[in-house]
A tleap script that builds the chain and sets N, CA, C and O, in Angstrom:
source leaprc.protein.ff14SB
mol = sequence {
  NMET ASN VAL GLU PHE ILE ARG GLU PHE ALA
  LEU SER LEU LYS ASP VAL THR GLU GLY PHE
  PRO PHE GLY GLU SER VAL LEU VAL PHE LYS
  ILE LYS ASN LYS ILE PHE LEU LEU LEU PRO
  LEU ASP GLU ILE LYS LEU GLN PHE ASN VAL
  LYS CYS ASN PRO GLU LYS ALA ILE GLU TRP
  ARG GLU GLU TYR PRO ASP THR ILE LEU PRO
  GLY TYR HIE MET ASN LYS LYS HIE TRP ASN
  THR ILE VAL ILE ASP GLY ARG LEU SER TRP
  SER GLN ILE LYS GLU MET ILE GLU ASP SER
  TYR GLY LEU VAL LYS GLY LYS GLY CMET
}
set mol.1.N position { -10.022 9.927 6.962 }
set mol.1.CA position { -9.852 8.353 6.975 }
set mol.1.C position { -9.648 8.236 5.214 }
set mol.1.O position { -10.167 8.876 4.299 }
set mol.2.N position { -8.797 7.280 5.223 }
set mol.2.CA position { -8.665 7.106 3.638 }
set mol.2.C position { -8.087 5.616 3.298 }
set mol.2.O position { -7.599 4.849 4.128 }
set mol.3.N position { -8.234 5.392 2.015 }
set mol.3.CA position { -7.896 3.789 1.177 }
set mol.3.C position { -6.772 3.093 2.172 }
set mol.3.O position { -6.854 1.947 2.615 }
set mol.4.N position { -5.721 4.019 2.422 }
set mol.4.CA position { -4.263 3.568 2.949 }
set mol.4.C position { -4.572 3.565 4.245 }
set mol.4.O position { -4.576 2.365 4.520 }
set mol.5.N position { -4.917 4.350 5.526 }
set mol.5.CA position { -5.611 3.970 6.668 }
set mol.5.C position { -6.358 2.107 6.756 }
set mol.5.O position { -6.189 1.223 7.595 }
set mol.6.N position { -7.119 2.144 5.574 }
set mol.6.CA position { -7.825 0.864 6.090 }
set mol.6.C position { -7.085 -0.254 5.170 }
set mol.6.O position { -7.578 -1.367 5.351 }
set mol.7.N position { -6.267 -0.235 4.446 }
set mol.7.CA position { -5.525 -1.245 3.979 }
set mol.7.C position { -4.326 -1.332 4.924 }
set mol.7.O position { -4.075 -2.499 5.227 }
set mol.8.N position { -3.529 -0.437 5.464 }
set mol.8.CA position { -2.802 -0.569 6.327 }
set mol.8.C position { -3.371 -1.181 7.686 }
set mol.8.O position { -2.481 -1.632 8.407 }
set mol.9.N position { -4.461 -1.273 8.107 }
set mol.9.CA position { -4.997 -1.685 8.818 }
set mol.9.C position { -5.260 -3.404 8.743 }
set mol.9.O position { -4.852 -4.152 9.632 }
set mol.10.N position { -5.998 -3.879 7.547 }
set mol.10.CA position { -5.794 -5.262 7.143 }
set mol.10.C position { -4.771 -5.984 6.996 }
set mol.10.O position { -4.679 -7.160 7.347 }
set mol.11.N position { -3.785 -5.208 6.371 }
set mol.11.CA position { -2.368 -5.994 6.144 }
set mol.11.C position { -1.839 -5.844 7.790 }
set mol.11.O position { -0.951 -6.608 8.168 }
set mol.12.N position { -2.328 -4.993 8.595 }
set mol.12.CA position { -1.233 -6.233 10.135 }
set mol.12.C position { -1.899 -7.009 10.472 }
set mol.12.O position { -1.650 -7.413 11.607 }
set mol.13.N position { -2.979 -7.606 9.816 }
set mol.13.CA position { -3.465 -8.670 10.789 }
set mol.13.C position { -2.656 -10.384 10.366 }
set mol.13.O position { -2.390 -10.656 9.195 }
set mol.14.N position { -2.507 -10.891 10.961 }
set mol.14.CA position { -1.512 -11.778 10.523 }
set mol.14.C position { -2.044 -12.843 9.140 }
set mol.14.O position { -3.177 -13.317 9.061 }
set mol.15.N position { -0.967 -13.056 8.155 }
set mol.15.CA position { -1.255 -13.819 7.453 }
set mol.15.C position { -2.332 -13.518 6.081 }
set mol.15.O position { -2.740 -14.332 5.252 }
set mol.16.N position { -2.639 -11.902 6.203 }
set mol.16.CA position { -3.364 -11.460 5.070 }
set mol.16.C position { -2.277 -10.948 3.482 }
set mol.16.O position { -1.098 -10.637 3.315 }
set mol.17.N position { -3.353 -11.082 2.691 }
set mol.17.CA position { -2.426 -11.111 1.443 }
set mol.17.C position { -3.407 -10.253 0.795 }
set mol.17.O position { -4.611 -10.217 1.047 }
set mol.18.N position { -2.741 -9.532 -0.106 }
set mol.18.CA position { -3.676 -8.163 -0.924 }
set mol.18.C position { -3.416 -8.731 -2.347 }
set mol.18.O position { -2.396 -9.358 -2.632 }
set mol.19.N position { -4.541 -8.426 -3.315 }
set mol.19.CA position { -4.566 -8.582 -4.151 }
set mol.19.C position { -5.895 -7.714 -5.344 }
set mol.19.O position { -6.816 -7.070 -4.843 }
set mol.20.N position { -5.793 -7.820 -6.444 }
set mol.20.CA position { -6.782 -7.278 -7.484 }
set mol.20.C position { -7.116 -8.487 -8.103 }
set mol.20.O position { -6.642 -8.438 -9.238 }
set mol.21.N position { -7.631 -9.428 -7.943 }
set mol.21.CA position { -8.337 -10.529 -8.851 }
set mol.21.C position { -9.543 -10.206 -9.560 }
set mol.21.O position { -10.197 -11.143 -10.019 }
set mol.22.N position { -9.997 -8.854 -9.745 }
set mol.22.CA position { -11.495 -8.285 -10.155 }
set mol.22.C position { -10.780 -7.145 -10.986 }
set mol.22.O position { -11.502 -6.873 -11.945 }
set mol.23.N position { -9.980 -6.610 -10.980 }
set mol.23.CA position { -9.608 -5.945 -12.247 }
set mol.23.C position { -8.822 -4.826 -10.928 }
set mol.23.O position { -8.971 -4.912 -9.709 }
set mol.24.N position { -7.964 -3.799 -11.732 }
set mol.24.CA position { -7.759 -3.142 -10.941 }
set mol.24.C position { -8.298 -1.645 -9.929 }
set mol.24.O position { -7.710 -0.743 -9.332 }
set mol.25.N position { -9.922 -2.087 -10.203 }
set mol.25.CA position { -10.598 -1.060 -9.551 }
set mol.25.C position { -10.794 -1.486 -7.941 }
set mol.25.O position { -10.818 -0.546 -7.147 }
set mol.26.N position { -10.926 -2.755 -7.443 }
set mol.26.CA position { -10.797 -3.178 -6.342 }
set mol.26.C position { -9.510 -4.316 -5.717 }
set mol.26.O position { -8.969 -5.330 -6.158 }
set mol.27.N position { -9.408 -3.543 -4.535 }
set mol.27.CA position { -8.627 -4.537 -3.814 }
set mol.27.C position { -9.240 -5.574 -3.038 }
set mol.27.O position { -10.141 -5.629 -2.201 }
set mol.28.N position { -8.609 -6.220 -3.480 }
set mol.28.CA position { -8.966 -7.462 -1.933 }
set mol.28.C position { -8.088 -8.156 -1.096 }
set mol.28.O position { -6.965 -8.485 -1.477 }
set mol.29.N position { -8.491 -8.382 -0.066 }
set mol.29.CA position { -7.745 -8.921 1.411 }
set mol.29.C position { -8.357 -10.110 1.668 }
set mol.29.O position { -9.565 -10.321 1.778 }
set mol.30.N position { -7.216 -11.069 1.778 }
set mol.30.CA position { -7.897 -12.643 1.726 }
set mol.30.C position { -6.677 -13.049 3.357 }
set mol.30.O position { -5.686 -12.599 3.934 }
set mol.31.N position { -7.388 -13.857 3.408 }
set mol.31.CA position { -6.729 -14.994 4.792 }
set mol.31.C position { -6.979 -16.652 4.493 }
set mol.31.O position { -7.995 -17.309 4.720 }
set mol.32.N position { -6.107 -16.946 4.095 }
set mol.32.CA position { -6.105 -18.726 4.326 }
set mol.32.C position { -6.641 -18.370 2.552 }
set mol.32.O position { -7.263 -19.268 1.985 }
set mol.33.N position { -6.483 -17.634 2.121 }
set mol.33.CA position { -6.963 -17.776 0.361 }
set mol.33.C position { -8.423 -17.413 0.255 }
set mol.33.O position { -9.160 -17.837 -0.635 }
set mol.34.N position { -8.751 -16.686 1.123 }
set mol.34.CA position { -10.652 -16.630 1.353 }
set mol.34.C position { -10.430 -14.823 1.098 }
set mol.34.O position { -9.595 -14.027 1.528 }
set mol.35.N position { -11.205 -14.735 0.507 }
set mol.35.CA position { -11.590 -13.036 0.780 }
set mol.35.C position { -12.197 -12.400 2.122 }
set mol.35.O position { -13.304 -12.908 2.302 }
set mol.36.N position { -11.952 -11.679 2.910 }
set mol.36.CA position { -12.600 -11.451 3.893 }
set mol.36.C position { -13.092 -9.492 3.859 }
set mol.36.O position { -14.178 -9.008 4.179 }
set mol.37.N position { -12.039 -8.877 3.436 }
set mol.37.CA position { -12.236 -7.444 2.797 }
set mol.37.C position { -12.070 -7.340 1.360 }
set mol.37.O position { -11.151 -7.930 0.792 }
set mol.38.N position { -13.370 -6.227 0.407 }
set mol.38.CA position { -13.203 -5.562 -0.995 }
set mol.38.C position { -13.398 -4.270 -0.680 }
set mol.38.O position { -14.344 -3.878 0.004 }
set mol.39.N position { -12.407 -3.458 -1.222 }
set mol.39.CA position { -11.893 -2.145 -0.896 }
set mol.39.C position { -12.353 -1.269 -2.132 }
set mol.39.O position { -11.508 -0.374 -2.185 }
set mol.40.N position { -13.070 -1.117 -2.932 }
set mol.40.CA position { -13.044 -0.433 -3.900 }
set mol.40.C position { -12.727 0.994 -4.224 }
set mol.40.O position { -13.307 1.957 -3.723 }
set mol.41.N position { -11.578 1.062 -5.267 }
set mol.41.CA position { -10.658 2.316 -4.976 }
set mol.41.C position { -11.501 3.237 -6.262 }
set mol.41.O position { -11.060 4.357 -6.518 }
set mol.42.N position { -12.635 2.746 -6.988 }
set mol.42.CA position { -12.805 4.076 -7.754 }
set mol.42.C position { -14.177 4.594 -7.438 }
set mol.42.O position { -14.719 5.367 -8.227 }
set mol.43.N position { -14.712 4.254 -6.442 }
set mol.43.CA position { -15.810 4.872 -5.574 }
set mol.43.C position { -15.650 6.634 -5.550 }
set mol.43.O position { -14.597 7.169 -5.896 }
set mol.44.N position { -16.946 7.479 -5.057 }
set mol.44.CA position { -16.740 8.748 -5.275 }
set mol.44.C position { -16.716 8.605 -3.509 }
set mol.44.O position { -16.065 9.458 -2.906 }
set mol.45.N position { -17.442 7.503 -2.697 }
set mol.45.CA position { -17.341 8.151 -1.776 }
set mol.45.C position { -16.478 6.319 -0.805 }
set mol.45.O position { -16.682 5.128 -1.041 }
set mol.46.N position { -15.832 6.818 -0.072 }
set mol.46.CA position { -14.877 5.997 0.799 }
set mol.46.C position { -15.781 4.524 1.060 }
set mol.46.O position { -16.611 4.750 1.941 }
set mol.47.N position { -15.854 3.361 0.656 }
set mol.47.CA position { -16.836 2.234 1.237 }
set mol.47.C position { -15.865 1.169 1.042 }
set mol.47.O position { -14.796 1.168 0.432 }
set mol.48.N position { -16.459 0.282 1.679 }
set mol.48.CA position { -15.832 -1.602 1.415 }
set mol.48.C position { -16.808 -2.616 2.351 }
set mol.48.O position { -17.407 -2.453 3.414 }
set mol.49.N position { -16.665 -3.736 1.420 }
set mol.49.CA position { -17.292 -4.602 2.059 }
set mol.49.C position { -16.959 -5.541 2.989 }
set mol.49.O position { -15.931 -6.070 2.566 }
set mol.50.N position { -17.334 -6.131 4.227 }
set mol.50.CA position { -16.575 -7.096 5.089 }
set mol.50.C position { -17.665 -7.796 5.227 }
set mol.50.O position { -18.793 -7.305 5.173 }
set mol.51.N position { -17.355 -9.278 5.461 }
set mol.51.CA position { -17.856 -10.719 5.980 }
set mol.51.C position { -18.701 -10.217 7.752 }
set mol.51.O position { -18.065 -9.655 8.643 }
set mol.52.N position { -19.905 -10.532 7.839 }
set mol.52.CA position { -20.571 -10.491 8.939 }
set mol.52.C position { -21.282 -11.722 9.598 }
set mol.52.O position { -21.772 -12.642 8.944 }
set mol.53.N position { -21.284 -11.640 10.945 }
set mol.53.CA position { -22.113 -13.286 11.219 }
set mol.53.C position { -23.719 -12.175 10.843 }
set mol.53.O position { -23.846 -10.956 10.732 }
set mol.54.N position { -24.721 -13.332 10.742 }
set mol.54.CA position { -26.034 -12.425 10.077 }
set mol.54.C position { -26.755 -11.944 10.660 }
set mol.54.O position { -27.697 -11.304 10.193 }
set mol.55.N position { -26.491 -12.136 12.006 }
set mol.55.CA position { -27.281 -11.294 13.031 }
set mol.55.C position { -26.671 -9.927 13.364 }
set mol.55.O position { -27.186 -8.809 13.379 }
set mol.56.N position { -25.395 -10.350 13.633 }
set mol.56.CA position { -24.461 -8.582 13.407 }
set mol.56.C position { -25.014 -8.072 12.313 }
set mol.56.O position { -25.828 -7.157 12.438 }
set mol.57.N position { -24.742 -8.471 11.295 }
set mol.57.CA position { -24.950 -7.458 10.059 }
set mol.57.C position { -26.131 -6.871 10.415 }
set mol.57.O position { -26.164 -5.660 10.634 }
set mol.58.N position { -27.151 -7.590 10.509 }
set mol.58.CA position { -28.793 -7.224 10.561 }
set mol.58.C position { -28.587 -5.925 11.826 }
set mol.58.O position { -29.346 -4.955 11.839 }
set mol.59.N position { -27.913 -6.024 12.433 }
set mol.59.CA position { -28.012 -5.554 13.856 }
set mol.59.C position { -26.749 -3.554 13.692 }
set mol.59.O position { -26.732 -2.451 14.239 }
set mol.60.N position { -26.146 -4.144 12.826 }
set mol.60.CA position { -25.450 -2.562 12.213 }
set mol.60.C position { -26.074 -2.253 11.541 }
set mol.60.O position { -26.361 -1.056 11.564 }
set mol.61.N position { -26.701 -3.149 10.485 }
set mol.61.CA position { -27.543 -1.985 9.707 }
set mol.61.C position { -28.760 -0.946 10.089 }
set mol.61.O position { -29.259 0.046 9.557 }
set mol.62.N position { -29.067 -2.043 11.841 }
set mol.62.CA position { -30.514 -0.975 12.085 }
set mol.62.C position { -29.699 0.146 12.753 }
set mol.62.O position { -30.152 1.290 12.801 }
set mol.63.N position { -28.816 -0.090 13.133 }
set mol.63.CA position { -28.191 0.982 13.817 }
set mol.63.C position { -27.734 2.069 13.293 }
set mol.63.O position { -27.675 3.173 13.835 }
set mol.64.N position { -27.200 1.602 11.585 }
set mol.64.CA position { -26.519 2.733 10.769 }
set mol.64.C position { -27.416 2.356 9.443 }
set mol.64.O position { -27.084 1.609 8.522 }
set mol.65.N position { -28.143 2.787 9.538 }
set mol.65.CA position { -29.497 2.393 8.114 }
set mol.65.C position { -28.856 3.280 7.108 }
set mol.65.O position { -29.161 3.036 5.940 }
set mol.66.N position { -27.936 4.369 7.348 }
set mol.66.CA position { -27.653 5.263 5.831 }
set mol.66.C position { -25.622 4.802 5.748 }
set mol.66.O position { -24.960 4.848 4.711 }
set mol.67.N position { -25.275 4.546 6.643 }
set mol.67.CA position { -24.029 3.980 6.960 }
set mol.67.C position { -23.522 2.339 6.578 }
set mol.67.O position { -22.447 1.972 6.104 }
set mol.68.N position { -24.442 1.715 6.884 }
set mol.68.CA position { -23.687 0.196 6.775 }
set mol.68.C position { -25.005 -0.312 6.150 }
set mol.68.O position { -26.090 -0.227 6.724 }
set mol.69.N position { -24.834 -0.802 5.026 }
set mol.69.CA position { -26.107 -1.665 4.005 }
set mol.69.C position { -25.528 -2.851 3.785 }
set mol.69.O position { -24.382 -3.231 4.025 }
set mol.70.N position { -26.781 -3.597 3.128 }
set mol.70.CA position { -26.232 -5.117 2.663 }
set mol.70.C position { -25.077 -5.291 1.826 }
set mol.70.O position { -24.720 -4.341 1.130 }
set mol.71.N position { -24.585 -6.137 1.806 }
set mol.71.CA position { -23.525 -5.809 0.757 }
set mol.71.C position { -23.499 -5.809 -0.247 }
set mol.71.O position { -24.352 -6.584 -0.680 }
set mol.72.N position { -22.708 -5.128 -1.335 }
set mol.72.CA position { -22.928 -4.722 -2.640 }
set mol.72.C position { -22.216 -5.751 -3.522 }
set mol.72.O position { -21.004 -5.879 -3.700 }
set mol.73.N position { -23.217 -6.447 -4.028 }
set mol.73.CA position { -22.890 -7.358 -5.295 }
set mol.73.C position { -21.707 -8.889 -4.217 }
set mol.73.O position { -20.704 -9.521 -4.549 }
set mol.74.N position { -22.669 -8.883 -2.776 }
set mol.74.CA position { -22.177 -9.786 -1.942 }
set mol.74.C position { -23.892 -10.828 -1.777 }
set mol.74.O position { -25.002 -10.768 -2.306 }
set mol.75.N position { -23.308 -11.581 -0.873 }
set mol.75.CA position { -24.491 -12.341 -0.387 }
set mol.75.C position { -24.942 -11.374 1.091 }
set mol.75.O position { -24.215 -11.039 2.027 }
set mol.76.N position { -25.996 -11.178 0.929 }
set mol.76.CA position { -27.038 -9.888 1.685 }
set mol.76.C position { -26.718 -10.536 2.787 }
set mol.76.O position { -25.944 -9.909 3.510 }
set mol.77.N position { -27.006 -11.451 3.122 }
set mol.77.CA position { -27.121 -12.018 4.783 }
set mol.77.C position { -25.624 -12.515 5.758 }
set mol.77.O position { -25.514 -12.789 6.954 }
set mol.78.N position { -24.634 -12.476 4.667 }
set mol.78.CA position { -23.336 -12.315 4.819 }
set mol.78.C position { -22.466 -11.380 5.231 }
set mol.78.O position { -21.839 -11.287 6.286 }
set mol.79.N position { -22.506 -10.573 4.104 }
set mol.79.CA position { -22.068 -9.196 4.028 }
set mol.79.C position { -22.731 -7.932 3.759 }
set mol.79.O position { -23.773 -7.896 3.105 }
set mol.80.N position { -22.116 -6.783 4.283 }
set mol.80.CA position { -22.382 -5.695 4.720 }
set mol.80.C position { -21.292 -4.634 3.559 }
set mol.80.O position { -20.276 -5.210 3.171 }
set mol.81.N position { -21.447 -3.605 3.201 }
set mol.81.CA position { -20.757 -2.630 2.302 }
set mol.81.C position { -21.044 -1.519 3.420 }
set mol.81.O position { -22.168 -1.086 3.677 }
set mol.82.N position { -19.820 -1.113 4.062 }
set mol.82.CA position { -19.639 0.071 5.034 }
set mol.82.C position { -19.256 1.525 4.451 }
set mol.82.O position { -18.157 1.535 3.897 }
set mol.83.N position { -19.726 2.366 4.461 }
set mol.83.CA position { -20.092 3.725 3.847 }
set mol.83.C position { -18.978 4.781 4.858 }
set mol.83.O position { -19.519 5.343 5.811 }
set mol.84.N position { -18.097 4.924 4.729 }
set mol.84.CA position { -17.222 6.152 5.415 }
set mol.84.C position { -17.834 7.294 5.050 }
set mol.84.O position { -17.707 7.799 3.935 }
set mol.85.N position { -18.612 7.812 6.086 }
set mol.85.CA position { -18.916 9.318 6.121 }
set mol.85.C position { -18.826 9.785 7.453 }
set mol.85.O position { -19.615 10.694 7.711 }
set mol.86.N position { -18.180 9.465 8.252 }
set mol.86.CA position { -17.630 10.119 9.168 }
set mol.86.C position { -18.746 9.479 10.705 }
set mol.86.O position { -18.311 9.674 11.840 }
set mol.87.N position { -20.116 8.760 10.508 }
set mol.87.CA position { -20.888 8.634 11.407 }
set mol.87.C position { -20.271 7.325 12.326 }
set mol.87.O position { -20.617 7.111 13.487 }
set mol.88.N position { -19.109 6.348 11.425 }
set mol.88.CA position { -18.523 5.349 12.467 }
set mol.88.C position { -17.149 5.770 12.944 }
set mol.88.O position { -16.498 6.388 12.102 }
set mol.89.N position { -16.448 5.525 14.365 }
set mol.89.CA position { -15.576 5.865 14.803 }
set mol.89.C position { -14.273 4.802 13.760 }
set mol.89.O position { -14.516 3.834 13.041 }
set mol.90.N position { -13.421 5.218 13.949 }
set mol.90.CA position { -12.345 3.994 13.584 }
set mol.90.C position { -12.222 3.014 14.473 }
set mol.90.O position { -11.911 1.917 14.008 }
set mol.91.N position { -12.391 3.105 15.711 }
set mol.91.CA position { -12.860 1.344 16.740 }
set mol.91.C position { -13.614 0.648 15.977 }
set mol.91.O position { -13.151 -0.425 15.589 }
set mol.92.N position { -15.182 1.103 15.474 }
set mol.92.CA position { -16.226 0.270 15.071 }
set mol.92.C position { -15.746 0.038 13.871 }
set mol.92.O position { -15.968 -1.150 13.633 }
set mol.93.N position { -14.969 0.752 12.598 }
set mol.93.CA position { -14.395 -0.114 11.534 }
set mol.93.C position { -13.728 -0.884 11.243 }
set mol.93.O position { -13.742 -1.688 10.311 }
set mol.94.N position { -12.663 -0.588 12.524 }
set mol.94.CA position { -11.746 -1.666 12.586 }
set mol.94.C position { -12.227 -3.285 13.477 }
set mol.94.O position { -11.677 -4.382 13.376 }
set mol.95.N position { -13.222 -2.961 14.177 }
set mol.95.CA position { -13.601 -3.918 14.534 }
set mol.95.C position { -14.560 -5.018 13.456 }
set mol.95.O position { -14.548 -6.249 13.453 }
set mol.96.N position { -15.153 -4.317 12.808 }
set mol.96.CA position { -15.847 -4.731 11.470 }
set mol.96.C position { -14.848 -5.778 10.777 }
set mol.96.O position { -14.961 -7.003 10.820 }
set mol.97.N position { -13.955 -5.121 10.200 }
set mol.97.CA position { -12.479 -5.508 9.927 }
set mol.97.C position { -12.191 -6.617 10.458 }
set mol.97.O position { -12.417 -7.629 9.793 }
set mol.98.N position { -11.635 -6.740 11.750 }
set mol.98.CA position { -11.424 -7.996 12.441 }
set mol.98.C position { -12.453 -8.765 12.753 }
set mol.98.O position { -11.955 -9.615 13.490 }
set mol.99.N position { -13.671 -9.010 12.640 }
set mol.99.CA position { -14.752 -9.385 12.661 }
set mol.99.C position { -14.788 -10.479 11.351 }
set mol.99.O position { -14.929 -11.702 11.347 }
set mol.100.N position { -14.614 -9.586 10.336 }
set mol.100.CA position { -14.337 -10.569 9.102 }
set mol.100.C position { -13.228 -11.183 9.066 }
set mol.100.O position { -13.331 -12.365 8.739 }
set mol.101.N position { -12.482 -10.915 9.222 }
set mol.101.CA position { -10.894 -11.967 9.456 }
set mol.101.C position { -11.003 -12.927 9.882 }
set mol.101.O position { -10.635 -14.019 9.451 }
set mol.102.N position { -11.741 -12.552 11.168 }
set mol.102.CA position { -11.791 -13.565 12.221 }
set mol.102.C position { -12.864 -14.855 11.844 }
set mol.102.O position { -12.769 -16.045 12.144 }
set mol.103.N position { -13.950 -14.113 11.045 }
set mol.103.CA position { -14.878 -15.137 10.498 }
set mol.103.C position { -14.502 -16.016 9.314 }
set mol.103.O position { -14.923 -17.120 8.967 }
set mol.104.N position { -13.595 -15.210 8.800 }
set mol.104.CA position { -13.199 -15.999 7.648 }
set mol.104.C position { -11.428 -17.088 8.072 }
set mol.104.O position { -11.129 -18.193 7.620 }
set mol.105.N position { -11.075 -16.704 8.498 }
set mol.105.CA position { -10.141 -17.251 9.399 }
set mol.105.C position { -10.447 -18.655 10.248 }
set mol.105.O position { -9.691 -19.619 10.369 }
set mol.106.N position { -11.352 -18.535 10.620 }
set mol.106.CA position { -11.868 -19.750 11.488 }
set mol.106.C position { -12.412 -21.126 10.941 }
set mol.106.O position { -12.508 -22.219 11.498 }
set mol.107.N position { -12.891 -20.517 9.065 }
set mol.107.CA position { -13.435 -21.510 8.567 }
set mol.107.C position { -12.495 -22.465 7.932 }
set mol.107.O position { -12.902 -23.274 7.098 }
set mol.108.N position { -10.738 -22.376 8.446 }
set mol.108.CA position { -10.100 -23.265 7.729 }
set mol.108.C position { -10.397 -23.663 6.036 }
set mol.108.O position { -11.438 -23.506 5.398 }
set mol.109.N position { -9.024 -24.254 5.571 }
set mol.109.CA position { -9.129 -24.723 4.357 }
set mol.109.C position { -10.059 -25.642 3.929 }
set mol.109.O position { -10.064 -26.014 2.756 }
savepdb mol mol.pdb
quit
């Protein structure tokens, strides 16, 4: 698992754009000009932030306390930081990215 796997999957979702609005160290993915995924490029460990349903966010954190954390520099109620350490499957990672995408896409403009 690496940055490129996550990037390619995020870009495979309909109408996703990518950019660097916070500088060159954080790749940001948007739908409808709203952020759904932040992917730091300068971290020692591969990790990313995704938006979550608040109940689901807590559920994931409780199930994987060392791998899924409250969103770093984000609203802790609605965002999780996912640390890629081998404990989560690729299907779980994709599910979290798709959930974030769907939450943001559903909000409209």
